[in-house]
C-alpha positions as CSV (number, residue, x, y, z in Angstrom):
1,M,104.7,149.3,60.4
2,M,105.4,145.5,59.9
3,I,106.2,143.5,62.9
4,G,108.2,140.5,61.9
5,D,110.9,138.0,62.9
6,A,112.2,134.7,61.5
7,T,109.3,132.8,62.9
8,T,106.7,135.1,61.4
9,T,108.5,135.2,58.1
10,G,108.7,131.4,58.1
11,L,105.0,131.1,58.8
12,Q,104.2,133.5,56.0
13,A,106.4,131.6,53.6
14,A,104.8,128.3,54.6
15,L,101.3,129.8,54.1
16,R,102.2,131.1,50.6
17,A,103.6,127.6,49.7
18,L,100.5,125.9,51.1
19,D,98.3,128.2,49.0
20,A,100.2,127.0,45.9
21,R,99.7,123.4,47.1
22,R,96.0,123.9,47.7
23,A,95.7,125.4,44.2
24,A,97.5,122.3,42.7
25,Y,95.2,119.9,44.5
26,E,92.1,121.9,43.4
27,S,93.3,121.9,39.8
28,N,94.0,118.1,40.0
29,I,90.5,117.5,41.3
30,A,88.9,119.7,38.7
31,N,90.7,117.9,36.0
32,V,90.1,114.3,37.2
33,E,88.3,113.4,33.9
34,T,90.4,115.6,31.5
35,P,92.1,113.3,29.0
36,G,95.9,113.6,29.2
37,Y,96.0,115.7,32.3
38,K,98.9,115.0,34.6
39,A,98.6,115.6,38.3
40,R,100.7,118.4,39.8
41,S,102.3,118.5,43.3
42,V,103.9,121.2,45.3
43,E,106.9,120.7,47.6
44,F,108.5,123.2,49.8
45,E,109.2,121.7,53.3
46,S,112.9,120.8,52.7
47,E,113.6,124.3,51.2
48,L,111.8,126.0,54.1
49,R,113.8,123.9,56.6
50,R,117.1,124.8,55.0
51,A,116.1,128.5,54.8
52,M,115.0,128.5,58.5
53,D,118.4,127.0,59.4
54,S,120.3,129.6,57.5
55,G,118.1,132.4,58.8
56,D,116.9,133.7,55.4
57,V,113.4,132.5,54.6
58,S,112.7,135.4,52.2
59,S,113.7,133.3,49.2
60,V,111.6,130.2,49.9
61,T,109.5,129.2,46.9
62,A,107.1,126.4,46.2
63,N,108.4,123.8,43.7
64,V,105.6,122.6,41.4
65,S,106.2,119.3,39.6
66,V,104.2,117.2,37.2
67,S,103.5,113.6,38.2
68,R,105.1,110.9,36.1
69,E,102.9,108.1,37.6
70,P,101.2,105.9,35.0
71,G,97.7,107.1,34.1
72,R,94.5,105.6,33.0
73,A,93.6,104.7,29.4
74,N,92.9,108.4,28.7
75,G,96.3,109.4,29.9
76,N,95.0,111.1,33.0
77,N,96.9,110.1,36.2
78,V,94.9,112.0,38.9
79,N,94.2,109.7,41.9
80,I,91.1,111.4,43.3
81,A,91.3,109.7,46.8
82,R,94.9,110.9,47.2
83,E,94.0,114.4,46.0
84,M,91.1,114.7,48.5
85,V,93.2,113.6,51.4
86,G,96.0,116.0,50.4
87,L,93.6,118.8,50.0
88,T,92.2,118.1,53.5
89,E,95.7,117.9,55.1
90,T,96.7,121.1,53.4
91,A,93.6,122.9,54.7
92,L,94.2,121.7,58.2
93,T,97.9,122.7,58.1
94,Q,96.9,126.2,56.8
95,E,94.4,126.5,59.7
96,L,97.1,125.5,62.2
97,L,99.6,128.0,60.8
98,I,97.0,130.8,60.8
99,R,96.2,130.0,64.4
100,A,100.0,130.2,65.2
101,M,100.2,133.6,63.5
102,N,97.1,134.9,65.3
103,D,98.5,133.6,68.7
104,K,101.9,135.3,67.9
105,Y,100.2,138.6,67.1
106,G,97.9,138.2,70.2
107,L,101.0,138.0,72.4
108,I,102.3,141.2,70.8
109,R,99.0,143.0,71.3
110,T,99.0,141.8,75.0
111,A,102.6,143.0,75.5
112,L,101.8,146.4,73.9
113,G,98.7,146.7,76.0
114,N,100.6,146.1,79.2
115,A,103.5,148.4,78.4
Protein backbone atom coordinates (compact mmCIF):
# COMPACT_ATOMS: atom_id res chain seq x y z
CA MET A 1 0.00 0.00 0.00
CA MET A 2 1.33 3.46 -0.95
CA ILE A 3 0.93 6.28 1.52
CA GLY A 4 0.88 9.59 -0.26
CA ASP A 5 -0.43 13.11 -0.31
CA ALA A 6 0.33 16.26 -2.28
CA THR A 7 3.47 16.96 -0.26
CA THR A 8 4.86 13.46 -0.72
CA THR A 9 4.01 13.48 -4.42
CA GLY A 10 5.65 16.89 -4.78
CA LEU A 11 8.80 15.72 -3.01
CA GLN A 12 8.94 12.65 -5.26
CA ALA A 13 8.52 14.80 -8.39
CA ALA A 14 11.27 17.14 -7.21
CA LEU A 15 13.60 14.21 -6.53
CA ARG A 16 13.00 12.81 -10.04
CA ALA A 17 13.75 16.21 -11.58
CA LEU A 18 16.85 16.62 -9.41
CA ASP A 19 18.05 13.23 -10.64
CA ALA A 20 17.75 14.55 -14.21
CA ARG A 21 19.61 17.73 -13.22
CA ARG A 22 22.38 15.75 -11.55
CA ALA A 23 22.75 13.59 -14.67
CA ALA A 24 23.02 16.72 -16.84
CA TYR A 25 25.73 18.20 -14.61
CA GLU A 26 27.61 14.90 -14.61
CA SER A 27 27.40 14.70 -18.40
CA ASN A 28 28.58 18.29 -18.75
CA ILE A 29 31.54 17.64 -16.48
CA ALA A 30 32.42 14.40 -18.28
CA ASN A 31 32.37 16.25 -21.61
CA VAL A 32 34.28 19.35 -20.56
CA GLU A 33 36.97 18.66 -23.19
CA THR A 34 34.70 17.21 -25.92
CA PRO A 35 34.89 19.46 -29.00
CA GLY A 36 31.53 20.93 -29.94
CA TYR A 37 29.76 19.72 -26.80
CA LYS A 38 27.06 22.10 -25.53
CA ALA A 39 26.22 22.17 -21.84
CA ARG A 40 22.78 21.00 -20.79
CA SER A 41 20.65 22.34 -17.98
CA VAL A 42 17.47 21.13 -16.30
CA GLU A 43 14.69 23.37 -15.05
CA PHE A 44 11.60 22.27 -13.19
CA GLU A 45 10.98 24.59 -10.23
CA SER A 46 8.41 26.89 -11.87
CA GLU A 47 6.46 23.93 -13.29
CA LEU A 48 6.54 22.21 -9.88
CA ARG A 49 5.33 25.41 -8.21
CA ARG A 50 2.41 25.72 -10.66
CA ALA A 51 1.58 22.03 -10.24
CA MET A 52 1.61 22.30 -6.44
CA ASP A 53 -0.69 25.34 -6.65
CA SER A 54 -3.12 23.42 -8.86
CA GLY A 55 -2.92 20.29 -6.71
CA ASP A 56 -1.74 17.99 -9.52
CA VAL A 57 1.97 17.27 -9.35
CA SER A 58 1.74 13.97 -11.22
CA SER A 59 2.52 15.66 -14.54
CA VAL A 60 5.67 17.54 -13.51
CA THR A 61 8.56 16.94 -15.88
CA ALA A 62 12.11 18.15 -16.00
CA ASN A 63 12.81 20.41 -18.99
CA VAL A 64 16.25 19.82 -20.46
CA SER A 65 17.74 22.59 -22.55
CA VAL A 66 21.02 23.07 -24.38
CA SER A 67 23.08 26.13 -23.53
CA ARG A 68 23.46 28.79 -26.20
CA GLU A 69 26.32 30.50 -24.38
CA PRO A 70 29.43 31.11 -26.46
CA GLY A 71 32.03 28.41 -26.27
CA ARG A 72 35.74 28.06 -26.44
CA ALA A 73 37.66 27.72 -29.70
CA ASN A 74 36.71 24.03 -29.93
CA GLY A 75 32.98 24.87 -29.68
CA ASN A 76 32.58 23.45 -26.17
CA ASN A 77 30.78 25.80 -23.79
CA VAL A 78 31.00 23.88 -20.49
CA ASN A 79 32.01 26.13 -17.58
CA ILE A 80 33.54 23.60 -15.19
CA ALA A 81 33.36 25.88 -12.14
CA ARG A 82 29.64 26.52 -12.66
CA GLU A 83 28.99 22.81 -13.26
CA MET A 84 30.79 21.77 -10.06
CA VAL A 85 28.88 24.32 -7.99
CA GLY A 86 25.59 23.24 -9.58
CA LEU A 87 26.33 19.57 -8.97
CA THR A 88 27.11 20.28 -5.31
CA GLU A 89 23.95 22.37 -4.86
CA THR A 90 21.87 19.65 -6.50
CA ALA A 91 23.34 16.95 -4.25
CA LEU A 92 22.64 19.04 -1.15
CA THR A 93 19.07 19.72 -2.27
CA GLN A 94 18.54 16.01 -2.92
CA GLU A 95 19.83 15.23 0.57
CA LEU A 96 17.45 17.80 2.08
CA LEU A 97 14.44 16.39 0.22
CA ILE A 98 15.33 12.83 1.17
CA ARG A 99 15.53 13.91 4.81
CA ALA A 100 12.11 15.55 4.47
CA MET A 101 10.68 12.32 3.03
CA ASN A 102 12.26 10.26 5.81
CA ASP A 103 10.90 12.64 8.46
CA LYS A 104 7.42 12.48 6.94
CA TYR A 105 7.46 8.67 6.90
CA GLY A 106 8.89 8.69 10.44
CA LEU A 107 5.87 10.66 11.62
CA ILE A 108 3.57 8.14 9.96
CA ARG A 109 5.44 5.25 11.59
CA THR A 110 5.18 6.98 14.97
CA ALA A 111 1.46 7.62 14.52
CA LEU A 112 0.84 4.02 13.51
CA GLY A 113 2.88 2.76 16.45
CA ASN A 114 0.86 4.82 18.90
CA ALA A 115 -2.54 3.96 17.42
